[in-house]
N, C-alpha and C positions, 0 to 999 in steps of 0.2 A: 553219654558216650556209648557207642556201639562198635562192634568189631568191623574194621574196614575190609579185611580179607581173612579167610580161613582156608588153610592149605593142609590136606591130609597127605603127608609125605611117607609115613611109615606106621607100623603098629605101635611103636613106642619110641620116644626121642629122649635121649639122656641130656643133651645140651646143644646149643646152636649159637652161631655168630654170623654177622653180615659183612660183606665186602665193603670197602670204603665208599663206593658209589651206589651201594645197595641194590645192585643188579644180580648179585650172586649170594647164595646162602650156604653155609656149611653146617652140617649137623651129624650127630652120631645116632644111628638107629638101634641103640641099646646093644651094640656089639663092638668089635675091635676095628670097625671100618669108619672112615670119614667120607661122607657123601657131600658133593658140591653140586648144587643146582644153579642154573642160570635162567633168567627171565628172557624169553624170546616173544616179543609183542605182548600177548596176554596169556602165555603158557610157560610153565616152569619145566625145564628139561634137565635130566641128569647129564653132567658133562665130565665129572671126575669121580672116581672111587679110589681113595688113597689107603693103601695097605702098608702098615709098618708095625703097629702095635699088636701085641699078642692077647690082650684082654680088653675089657670094656673101656672106651674112652670116657673119662669122667669130667673133662674140662676142655673148652675151646675158647680162644680169643683171637680176633682178627684185627690187626693194627690198622689204624686209619691212615697214618702218614707213610709208613714203609710197606704196606700191603703184604705183611707176613702173617702167617697163621701159626699159632702155638697150640699144641695139644698135649694133654697129660692123660695117663691111663693107670688102671689098676696094676699094670705090669711094671710099675715103678719108674717108667721112663717118660721122657718128654722129647718132642720133636718140634723144631722150627722149620716151617715149610715156606720156601721161596719160589715164586713163579719165574720160570725161565722159558721164554717163548710160550708154548701151549702146555707145558708140563710143570708139575709141582715137585720140587726137589727137597727131600727131607735132610735135616741136619740133627744128629742125635745130641741131646743134652744130658750129660751125666749128672744125675741128681743125688747119687749116693744115698738112696733111701732103702730101707729094709721092709717098708710097708707101702701100700698103694698111694699113688698121687691122686688127690681128690678134687682139686680146683686150681685154676690158673687165671692170671690177669696181667696184661701189659701195664707198665707204668705210664703216666701221662706223657712223658717225653719219649717213651718207647725205646729207651736205652737199657731197660731192665724188665724182667717179669718175675712175678712171685708165684710160688707153687705151695699150696697147702697139702698136707699128707696125713696118712694114718700112723706115721712114725713119731707123732707128737712134735713135729718140727716144721719149719717153713724154709724153703729154698729161695734165695734171691739170685737170679741168674742174669748174667751180663755177657757181652761179647768182648773177647780179647782180640784186638786187631793184630798184635804181634804173632800170636799162635794160630789165628784164624779158626777159633772155635768158641763155643759157648761154655762158660764155667759157672759154677754155683757156689754160693756161700750159705751156710746153714745157721738159722737161729734155733738153738737147741735149749733144752732144759728149762723151758718156760711154760710149755703147755703140759697138761696132765693127761690129755687124751687127743683124739683125732682133730685136726684143723679142718673145719667144714667150709670156710669161706675166707677170702682175702680181699682187701679193698685199699687202693692207693689214695692217699691224700693228694690234692692238686699240686702241692709243693714238690712232688716226686721223691720225697724223703720218708715221710711217715707212712706206715702200713698198719692197717687195722685187721685183726683176725677174730674169728669166732671158733668155738671149739665145743666138743661134746662134754667137756668138763664144766660147762655152764658159764664160762667167762668170755668176755670180750677184752682184747688186749691191743695196745698200740705200741709199735716198735719204731726205732730209727733204723733206716737201711742205708745210711750214708756210706758210700764206697769211694775211697780216695782214687782219683784218676778216672772215675766214671761220672760222679756228681761234681758239679761246680759250686763252690761257695759264693753265694750272691751277696753283695753289699746291702746291708739293711734288712737282710732276711731274718726269719724267725730263729730262735735258739736251737731248733731241731738240726740245723746244719752243724752245730758244735758238739752234738752227741754222737758217740762212737757207734759203729755198726752193732746191731743186735741188742742195744740197751732198751729196756722196757720203759716207755713213757707213762703208761697208765694201765691199770687193770680194773675192769668194771665187773663187780660181782652182783649184778642186779637180778640175774636169773638163777634158779636152782635146777634148771633142766638144760638139755642140749640147746645150743644157740646156732643160728643160721643167718645168712643173707646180710652181712654187714655192708654198709655203704656210707660214703661221705656226701654231704651236700655240695653243690657246685663250687662254692667258695671255700669249702673246708671248715666252716664254723660249726656245723652240726654233724654228729655221728648217729646213725640209727642201725639197729639190728633186731632180729626176731628171736623169741624164745619158743621152745616146744611146749610151753605151758599156755599157749594162746595169748601171748603178750608181745607187744612191740615197744622198744625202748628208744628214747631220743635223748642225746646228751649234747649239751652246748659247752664250748670252751674246754675241750678235753685236755689241752696242754697245760692250761693255767689253773683255773678253778672250775672243775666240772660241775654242772648242774643237770640233773636227770629228771626225765618224765617217763611214765609208762602208760600205755593204753591197753586195757584188757579187752580181748575179743570174746564175743559170746559164742563163737563157733570154733571151727578147727584151726590148728596152728598155720603159720606162714612158713614158707621155705625160702623165699627170696624177696628182696625189696629193691626199689629204684626211686631215686630223687628225680622228679621232673623239673623242679625249681627249688628255691630255698624254702618254700612253704607248701609244697605238694609232694607227697610220697605215694607210690603204688606198692601194695603188698600182694603177693600171690602165694598159693599153697594148696592145702588139702581140701579147701572148699571149692576148688575148681572155678573160682570166680574172682577176678582181680578186685582189690579193695582200695578205696581212695581215703587218704589221711591228709588233713590240712592243718596248718598253724594259723591262729588268728593274729591280730595286731600285737597282742601281748606275748606271743610266742607259745601259746598253749595249744598242744596238738590234740586232735580228736578224729574219730572215724566219721566219714561223711556218707559214703554210699558204696554199693557194689557197682561195678562198671557194666556188667552184662545184664541186659534185660531178659528175664526168663519168663516163660509161660508157666502158669499155675495149673498143675494137673488136678482136676477135681477128684474128690474121693468117691469110691464106689463100694457098695455093699457086697460085690461079688469077687472082691480080691481074695487071693489065696491066703492061707494062714501064714505062709512064709513072708509074703510081701507085707502083710499086716504087722507081723512081728518086727520087720525091718523098719516100717513106718513108726512103730511105737518107740524103737530104739533111737531112731534119728530125731524123733520129735520130743525127746525128754528135755524138760526145761532145766537150765543151769541156775535157776534162781531159788532152788531148794523146794520146789513143789513136788507133788506126788509123782512117782515113777509111772503111774498109770496115765499121765497126761499125754495125749497124742495130738500131733498136728494133723488135721484132716486134709490139708493140702500143702504141697511143697513145691517150690519153683523147680522146674526141670527144663531141659532142652536148651542149655547154654552153648556157647562156642566151644568150651572145653568140657569133656566128659570124664576126666580123671585128674589126678593131682597135677598142678602146674609146678614144675621144678626149676624153671629158668625164665628170667625176664631180661631183655636186652634193649637198650635205647637205640632208636633209629635217628642218628644225627651225623652231621658232617663236621670236619675240622673247623673249629672256631665258634661253633654254636654254644651259646651260653645256657639256653634252656632246651628242654626236650618236648616236642609236640607229638611225636609218634614213637611207639615202642612195640616190641613183639614178645610173645610168650610161647613157650613150648612145654609139653607135658607128657605124661605116661600114656595119653591117648593117641600119640603119634601126630598131633596137630601142631602147626605153627600159626599163630593168630596175630594179625597186625591190628593195632588199636590207634585211634586218633583222639587227641585230647580235646575236650570241649572247652570253648573260650571261657565259660563261666566258672570253670574249675581252676583256671590258672591263677 
C-alpha cells in the first residue's frame, strides 16, 4: 500500500473530518479556527473559516446522514454546525464541563454524540425537539483521569472510552425518548444510562484510540506502553489479546474490517494488524514504503548521537548498538494523531482512509486487496 494523495494544508493539524460525499474536508490548524476546503477539479480551495471557539479545537466529526459538523474545544464548549444555503450556522451545546473537551464522535444513528473531557467525565448530547436545543447528560465518577477517546458500538447504545488512568471502559448510554428499544436486541437496552458494563485494566499507562469492529464483536485500543489490545465478547465473557510493538506508541486506530486494523502514532507510519482464522492478532507491516538513508562518516556529532538514541535495541542489547541506516522520507514527517475512514452510508468495510498529523499533512491511503 502506498499513499494515494498527500496534501499540505497547514503547519500542524489537530484533527480532521470529511463531508458525506468526500468533496470537502474540515480540519483545525492547531488553533481555535475550523477550516473547510473544497475540491475543485484537481485543486483544494479554502471555502470557509469558522470562528466560534476561544481555544484549540480538539475534536471534529462530520455526520454522514444529516451533514452536520460537531466540534469540541479546550474552551469547554461544543458547537453543532448546520449548513444553511452557503453558510454554516453554529448552535452552542452546553456541556457543563470545568475542564477541556478532548474528543467527540457522532453515534451511528446520529441522534446523539459523545464528548470526552479532562473533567474525568463523558457528555452524551442529544437534541430536544420541544425546546429546540442540544442538551447533555454526564457520565460522572467513573474515570479517574482525562478521557482521551470515545467510540460508539454499532447498536447506538454502548460507548467505549479510554483514559489517562490506564483503563478502557464500556458504558450504557440508553436515553428514554431518544433511543428505541428494539425487540430481540441485546441486554444493553435494559441497562440504565451511565451504568458501567465493563472495565478493562490491561494497560498500566495512558490509553488512546479505542474502536469497535464493524459488527461490534471486537474492541481494540492502544496503550502508551507501545501495546495494542484486542478484546472479544466484551459484554458477556471478555477474552483479551495484546500485541507488543517494537517501536513508538500508537495514538489512534481504525478497523477496516473484522480482521484488519490500522494503527497510527509516534512512528509517523501507519501499521497494519490482522487476525488469522483462529482470531489471533499480529503485526503485519508498515504501510508507507520509505527510502533508506545510507550512513556517512561525515555526519555531525549531534546527528550521530540522535542515530545512536534512535537505534537502541529494545531486546536488551548494549546501548552502544547503532542502526547504520534508518528509513526516511515517508508521507508523514511527524506524529500522526488522527485517522478517519473514507466511506459512505451503508458501506460494511473500509477501503480508503485518511490520516493527519503534527506535520500539517492530510494523507489519503488505499487498501491493498491482499490485506483485506
